[in-house]
C-alpha positions as CSV (number, residue, x, y, z in Angstrom):
1,M,38.3,143.4,261.0
2,N,38.1,140.5,263.4
3,R,36.7,137.6,261.4
4,P,35.2,134.2,262.5
5,I,37.4,131.2,262.6
6,V,36.7,128.7,259.7
7,R,36.2,125.1,260.9
8,D,35.2,123.6,257.5
9,I,37.7,120.7,256.9
10,F,36.9,120.7,253.1
11,F,37.8,124.5,252.8
12,L,40.8,124.2,255.1
13,G,42.1,121.2,253.1
14,Q,42.5,123.2,249.9
15,K,45.8,124.7,248.9
16,S,45.9,128.4,249.0
17,D,46.5,130.8,246.0
18,P,49.4,133.2,245.9
19,A,48.8,136.6,247.5
20,S,49.1,139.9,245.7
21,K,49.4,143.5,246.7
22,A,45.5,143.6,246.5
23,D,45.5,141.2,249.5
24,L,47.4,143.5,251.9
25,S,44.1,144.2,253.8
26,V,44.0,140.5,254.7
27,G,47.0,141.1,256.8
28,Q,45.2,143.6,258.9
29,D,42.3,141.2,259.3
30,L,44.7,138.6,260.5
31,Q,46.2,141.1,263.0
32,D,42.8,141.9,264.4
33,T,41.6,138.3,264.5
34,L,44.8,137.1,266.2
35,T,44.5,139.9,268.8
36,A,40.9,138.9,269.5
37,N,42.0,135.2,270.0
38,R,45.5,135.8,271.7
39,D,44.6,133.8,274.7
40,R,44.1,130.6,272.5
41,C,46.3,131.2,269.5
42,A,49.9,132.3,268.5
43,G,49.5,132.2,264.8
44,M,47.0,132.0,261.9
45,A,46.8,131.4,258.2
46,A,44.4,133.4,256.0
47,N,42.4,130.3,255.2
48,M,41.4,130.2,258.9
49,I,39.5,133.5,258.3
50,G,38.0,132.4,255.1
51,V,40.5,133.7,252.6
52,R,42.4,131.1,250.5
53,K,45.5,133.3,250.0
54,R,49.1,132.5,251.0
55,I,49.3,134.8,254.0
56,I,50.2,133.9,257.6
57,I,50.7,135.8,260.9
58,V,52.8,134.7,263.8
59,S,53.1,136.4,267.3
60,L,56.7,137.1,268.2
61,G,55.5,138.0,271.6
62,F,56.2,141.8,271.4
63,V,55.0,142.1,267.8
64,N,53.0,140.2,265.2
65,L,54.7,139.4,261.9
66,V,52.6,139.0,258.7
67,M,54.2,137.0,255.9
68,Y,52.9,137.1,252.4
69,N,53.7,134.1,250.1
70,P,56.0,132.4,252.7
71,V,58.3,129.5,251.7
72,I,60.3,127.5,254.0
73,V,63.7,127.2,252.2
74,S,65.6,125.2,254.7
75,K,64.9,123.2,257.9
76,S,67.0,121.2,260.4
77,G,66.6,119.4,263.7
78,P,63.4,117.3,263.3
79,Y,61.3,116.5,266.4
80,Q,57.9,115.2,267.4
81,T,55.5,117.4,269.1
82,E,51.8,117.8,269.9
83,E,49.8,120.7,268.6
84,G,46.3,122.2,268.8
85,C,44.6,124.3,266.2
86,L,41.9,127.1,266.6
87,S,40.2,125.5,263.6
88,L,40.2,121.9,264.9
89,S,39.2,120.2,268.1
90,G,41.8,118.4,270.1
91,V,45.5,117.9,269.9
92,R,47.5,116.0,267.3
93,T,51.1,114.8,266.7
94,A,53.3,116.5,264.2
95,T,56.8,116.4,263.0
96,R,58.4,119.9,263.1
97,Y,62.0,121.2,262.8
98,E,63.9,123.2,265.3
99,N,65.5,125.6,262.9
100,I,63.9,127.0,259.6
101,E,64.7,129.7,257.1
102,V,61.8,131.4,255.4
103,E,61.5,133.7,252.4
104,Y,58.4,135.9,252.2
105,L,57.1,139.4,251.2
106,D,56.5,141.9,254.0
107,S,53.7,144.4,254.0
108,S,55.8,146.9,251.9
109,W,56.0,144.0,249.4
110,K,59.8,143.6,249.9
111,K,61.4,140.2,249.9
112,R,62.7,139.0,253.1
113,R,64.7,135.9,254.2
114,E,64.9,135.2,257.9
115,S,65.8,132.4,260.2
116,F,63.6,131.2,263.1
117,S,64.0,128.6,265.7
118,G,62.1,126.9,268.6
119,W,58.6,127.9,269.2
120,T,58.4,130.6,266.5
121,A,59.6,128.1,264.0
122,Q,57.0,125.7,265.1
123,I,54.2,128.1,264.7
124,I,55.4,129.2,261.2
125,Q,55.6,125.5,260.1
126,H,52.0,124.9,261.3
127,E,50.6,128.0,259.5
128,V,52.6,127.2,256.2
129,D,51.1,123.6,256.4
130,H,47.7,125.4,256.5
131,L,48.5,127.2,253.2
132,E,49.2,123.8,251.6
133,G,45.9,122.4,252.8
134,I,47.7,120.2,255.4
135,L,45.9,119.9,258.7
136,I,47.5,118.4,261.8
């Protein structure tokens, strides 16, 4: 289901709770909402659609990747950049890392560990910050 985007700073500023298998449908809602906002957005966290669970989605261009309970386990190559957010107005400065490694559960609830770099790594870091209640 395509859900409305949350703009409430108090809600977005709260840490998200761990996801469980009961939250798998939130991944589909993120898919639908990202597709509806593809022209303005490359990733989302569940709290952006009103669900305080540790779930994110990132567009890899050809496919969207949903991550349940993602954790960035390593990062290298810090840099400064400017980012926008569908939940916030304007653009803000952020420190990101060129290369990251992420552990997460996929939609089959299998543990994965993958490396990402560049733009994809930046999107993942932005969305993981959302899960921690960190807004740019």
